[in-house]
C-alpha positions in Angstrom: 0.0 0.0 0.0 1.5 3.3 -1.1 1.5 5.9 1.7 0.6 9.5 0.8 3.5 11.8 0.4 4.2 13.9 3.5 3.3 17.5 3.1 6.4 19.8 3.1 6.6 22.0 6.2 7.6 25.6 6.8 10.6 24.3 8.7 11.9 22.4 5.6 11.7 25.6 3.6 13.6 27.4 6.3 16.3 24.7 6.3 16.5 24.8 2.5 17.1 28.6 2.6 19.1 28.9 5.8 16.6 31.2 7.3 14.5 31.1 10.4 10.9 29.9 10.2 9.7 33.4 11.1 11.7 35.0 8.3 10.3 32.4 5.8 6.8 33.1 7.0 7.3 36.8 6.5 8.8 36.2 3.1 5.8 34.1 2.0 3.5 36.9 3.1 5.7 39.6 1.4 6.4 41.6 4.5 9.4 42.6 6.6 12.0 41.1 4.2 13.9 42.2 1.1 12.6 41.5 -2.3 15.6 39.2 -2.9 14.9 37.2 0.2 11.2 36.9 -0.7 12.0 35.6 -4.2 14.6 33.1 -2.8 12.0 31.8 -0.3 9.2 31.5 -2.8 11.5 29.6 -5.2 12.5 27.2 -2.5 8.9 26.7 -1.5 7.9 26.0 -5.1 10.7 23.4 -5.5 9.7 21.6 -2.4 6.0 21.8 -3.2 5.2 23.7 0.0 1.8 25.3 0.4 0.7 27.2 3.4 -1.8 25.4 5.6 -4.8 27.8 5.7 -6.1 26.5 9.0 -2.7 26.8 10.7 -2.2 30.3 9.2 -5.6 31.4 10.5 -4.9 30.1 14.0 -1.5 31.8 14.1 -2.6 35.1 12.7 -6.2 35.3 13.8 -7.2 35.9 10.2 -8.9 33.7 7.6 -8.1 35.8 4.5 -11.9 35.6 3.8 -13.9 38.8 3.4 -17.7 38.7 3.4 -19.3 40.6 0.6 -23.0 41.0 1.1 -25.1 42.1 -1.9 -28.4 43.8 -1.4 -30.0 42.0 -4.4 -28.1 40.0 -7.0 -31.2 40.2 -9.3 -29.7 43.6 -10.1 -27.2 43.1 -12.9 -25.1 46.1 -11.8 -24.7 44.7 -8.3 -23.5 41.4 -9.9 -20.9 43.4 -11.8 -19.9 45.3 -8.6 -19.6 42.2 -6.5 -17.4 40.6 -9.1 -15.2 43.7 -9.3 -14.8 43.7 -5.5 -13.9 40.1 -5.6 -11.1 40.8 -8.1 -9.8 43.6 -6.0 -9.6 41.5 -2.9 -8.0 38.6 -4.8 -5.3 40.9 -6.0 -4.3 41.2 -2.3 -4.5 37.4 -1.6 -7.9 37.8 0.0 -11.0 35.9 -1.0 -14.5 37.2 -1.3 -17.4 35.2 0.2 -20.3 36.7 -1.7 -23.8 36.3 -0.3 -27.1 37.6 -1.6 -29.7 39.3 0.7 -32.3 39.1 -2.1 -33.7 42.5 -1.2 -34.9 41.2 2.3 -33.7 43.3 5.2 -34.2 40.5 7.7 -32.3 38.0 5.6 -29.6 40.7 5.2 -28.9 41.0 8.9 -29.1 37.2 9.4 -26.5 36.7 6.7 -24.3 39.4 8.1 -24.4 37.7 11.5 -23.5 34.4 9.9 -20.5 35.9 8.2 -19.4 37.5 11.5 -19.8 34.1 13.3 -17.7 32.4 10.5 -14.9 34.8 11.5 -14.5 36.6 8.2 -11.8 39.2 8.4 -14.0 42.0 7.2 -17.4 42.7 5.7 -18.4 44.8 2.8 -22.2 45.4 2.4 -24.5 47.2 0.0 -27.3 47.5 2.5 -31.0 46.9 1.9 -31.9 48.6 5.2 -29.1 51.1 6.1 -31.0 52.3 9.2 -31.4 49.0 10.9 -30.2 48.9 14.5 -28.7 45.5 14.0 -25.7 46.8 12.2 -24.2 48.3 15.3 -23.2 45.1 17.1 -22.0 43.5 13.8 -19.7 46.5 13.2 -18.3 46.2 16.7 -17.3 42.6 16.0 -15.9 42.9 12.5 -14.7 45.8 10.3 -17.6 46.8 8.1 -17.4 48.9 4.9 -20.7 50.2 3.6 -21.4 50.8 -0.1 -24.1 53.0 -1.4 -25.8 54.3 1.8 -24.4 55.0 5.2 -25.1 52.7 8.1 -26.4 55.5 10.3 -26.5 53.5 13.6 -23.2 51.7 13.2 -19.6 52.7 13.6 -18.2 51.5 10.3 -14.6 51.1 9.2 -15.3 53.0 6.0 -18.0 54.2 3.6 -18.2 54.4 -0.2 -21.4 56.4 -0.6 -23.5 57.4 -3.7 -24.4 61.0 -3.9 -28.0 60.0 -4.6 -29.3 63.6 -4.1 -27.0 64.8 -6.9 -28.1 61.9 -9.1 -31.8 62.4 -8.6 -31.5 66.1 -9.1 -29.6 65.6 -12.3 -32.2 63.2 -13.7 -35.4 65.0 -12.7 -34.0 68.4 -13.8 -33.1 66.8 -17.1 -36.6 65.3 -17.6 -38.2 68.6 -16.5 -36.1 70.4 -19.1 -37.5 68.0 -21.7 -41.0 69.1 -20.7 -42.0 66.1 -18.5 -44.4 66.9 -15.7 -45.5 63.4 -14.7 -42.7 61.0 -13.9 -43.1 57.5 -12.3 -40.1 56.4 -10.3 -39.5 52.7 -9.9 -37.5 51.8 -6.8 -36.3 48.4 -5.5 -37.1 49.7 -1.9 -39.5 47.4 -0.2 -42.5 48.4 2.0 -40.5 47.5 5.1 -37.8 50.2 4.4 -39.8 53.2 3.1 -37.4 55.9 4.3 -34.3 55.1 2.2 -32.5 58.3 1.3 -33.0 58.1 -2.4 -36.7 57.7 -2.2 -36.9 60.7 0.2 -34.8 62.8 -2.2 -37.3 62.1 -5.1 -40.1 63.8 -3.2 -38.0 66.7 -2.2 -36.7 67.3 -5.8 -40.2 66.9 -7.3 -41.6 69.5 -4.9 -38.9 71.9 -5.8 -39.3 71.4 -9.5 -43.1 71.5 -9.4 -43.6 68.1 -11.1 -45.5 65.0 -10.1 -43.2 62.1 -9.2 -44.9 58.9 -8.0 -42.6 56.4 -6.3 -43.5 52.8 -6.8 -41.7 49.7 -5.4 -40.5 47.3 -8.2 -38.4 44.1 -8.0 -35.3 44.0 -10.1 -35.9 40.6 -11.6 -36.9 41.1 -15.3 -40.3 39.3 -15.2 -41.4 41.1 -12.1 -40.1 44.5 -13.3 -42.0 44.0 -16.6 -45.2 43.3 -14.7 -44.9 46.5 -12.7 -44.0 48.5 -15.8 -46.9 47.0 -17.7 -49.4 48.4 -15.1 -47.6 51.8 -15.1 -47.7 52.2 -18.9 -51.3 51.0 -18.9 -52.3 53.8 -16.6 -52.4 51.5 -13.5 -50.1 53.6 -11.4 -51.2 55.9 -8.5 -53.7 58.5 -9.8 -54.6 56.4 -12.9 -52.6 58.6 -15.3 -49.9 57.3 -17.6 -46.5 59.0 -17.1 -44.6 60.5 -19.9 -41.3 59.4 -18.3 -40.2 56.5 -16.1 -37.1 56.9 -13.9 -35.7 53.5 -12.7 -33.5 53.2 -9.7 -31.5 50.5 -11.5 -30.9 49.7 -15.1 -32.3 46.2 -14.5 -35.7 47.7 -13.7 -35.4 49.8 -16.9 -35.1 46.6 -18.9 -38.5 45.7 -17.6 -39.9 49.0 -18.9 -38.4 48.3 -22.3 -40.1 44.9 -22.3 -43.5 46.2 -21.2 -43.3 49.0 -23.8 -42.6 46.5 -26.6 -45.6 44.4 -25.4 -47.8 47.5 -25.6 -46.4 48.5 -29.1 -44.9 51.6 -27.5 -41.6 52.9 -28.6 -39.1 53.9 -25.9 -37.6 57.3 -26.8 -40.8 58.3 -28.6 -43.9 57.3 -26.8 -42.3 57.1 -23.4 -39.0 58.3 -22.0 -37.0 56.0 -19.8 -33.9 56.8 -17.6 -31.8 54.3 -15.6 -29.5 54.7 -12.6 -26.3 52.7 -13.0 -25.0 52.4 -16.6 -24.7 48.6 -16.9 -23.0 47.6 -20.1 -26.2 46.1 -21.5 -27.8 49.6 -21.4 -25.5 50.7 -24.2 -26.7 48.1 -26.7 -30.4 48.5 -26.2 -32.6 50.1 -28.9 -32.5 52.9 -28.2 -29.5 53.0 -25.8 -30.6 53.8 -22.3 -30.0 57.3 -20.8 -28.6 56.5 -17.3 -26.2 57.5 -14.6 -22.6 56.4 -14.4 -21.2 56.1 -10.9 -17.7 54.8 -11.7 -18.0 51.2 -10.7 -14.3 50.4 -11.0 -13.4 53.1 -8.5 -16.1 52.1 -6.1 -14.8 48.5 -6.0 -11.2 49.6 -5.6 -12.0 52.1 -2.8 -14.3 49.7 -0.9 -11.7 46.9 -1.0 -8.9 49.3 0.0 -10.9 50.5 3.1 -11.7 46.9 4.1 -8.1 45.7 3.8 -6.8 48.8 5.7 -9.2 48.1 8.5 -8.4 44.4 8.6 -4.6 45.2 8.8 -5.2 47.9 11.4 -3.8 50.6 9.2 -5.0 54.2 9.6 -6.3 55.9 6.5 -6.6 59.5 5.9 -10.1 59.3 4.4 -12.6 56.7 5.5 -15.6 58.2 3.6 -15.8 58.5 -0.2 -18.7 60.2 -1.9 -19.3 59.1 -5.5 -20.7 61.7 -7.9 -22.7 60.5 -10.8 -22.4 61.5 -14.5 -25.5 61.5 -16.7 -25.0 59.6 -19.9 -27.5 61.0 -22.4 -28.6 58.5 -25.0 -31.7 57.9 -27.0 -34.2 56.7 -24.4 -35.3 60.1 -23.1 -36.8 62.8 -25.4 -39.1 65.7 -25.1 -42.5 65.0 -23.7 -44.8 64.1 -26.6 -42.0 62.5 -28.5 -40.9 65.8 -30.1 -37.2 66.0 -31.0 
């Protein structure tokens, strides 16, 4: 019977290089040694077939190299893109993203956050469904938390990468008002249990200032459900019974449902109804017509969120723990003057 080959140890790498086990450990982590020493140790480790034992390393360092990444709702294509980008940023620093989906449910979100905490992730990045929940405070006390999108108002976070939703909403509603739209339906993924999310509140403030009617309706981000809601809106089934001349969607994924519902009703987006999205997913550029939407700079968001999380995990102080992302309106063919006039 052939016995399994014994796994090479850190001590064997140390003996092969003439260094202490501590120096070899530092070299394999890329800290506290010269570049030449690091390269010599890595070469010896490769020749011996040495691989670090993740359990032993976690016990020794108190870290698992796992970072929880909690998505608000992965039905949203833009969030899928963001989570993947965050995962790549973390991987570049030899950390691994454990991505979970809250599915738009605030209770599920907190339950998953607690589970990640209990599994001893080194840090947690979250795009919160309910940023005002009191449950975030004890989680942030136990593990470094970086919030993306909205601030966790009741928790002491390690960092925040926030969206300037007020600026984005002002930009879109002012743009639509300038095109002559006076009745706008806003489709938001916010659920009935979290009615006071900042973006929804800003819509009402901006509409009052501009003197237009903006009706805010909850809408799931899954294509079929978004299409069903948009079908009712375009058929005059929204609040007040009137059909809007423009639909402003708080995610491009929701906007795709409006396109589908318009096609069913033989309406042409960009002529019979104007549609604006919120996050400039790549699919939005290849629609007919291409979707007018907001670009928040996804790559920069992912990079900054990962940077803040890693700095907090390593106990490093950073000059700026709060980043406010400003949107840029990408004007395309989906929004035109009210009545379809050029």
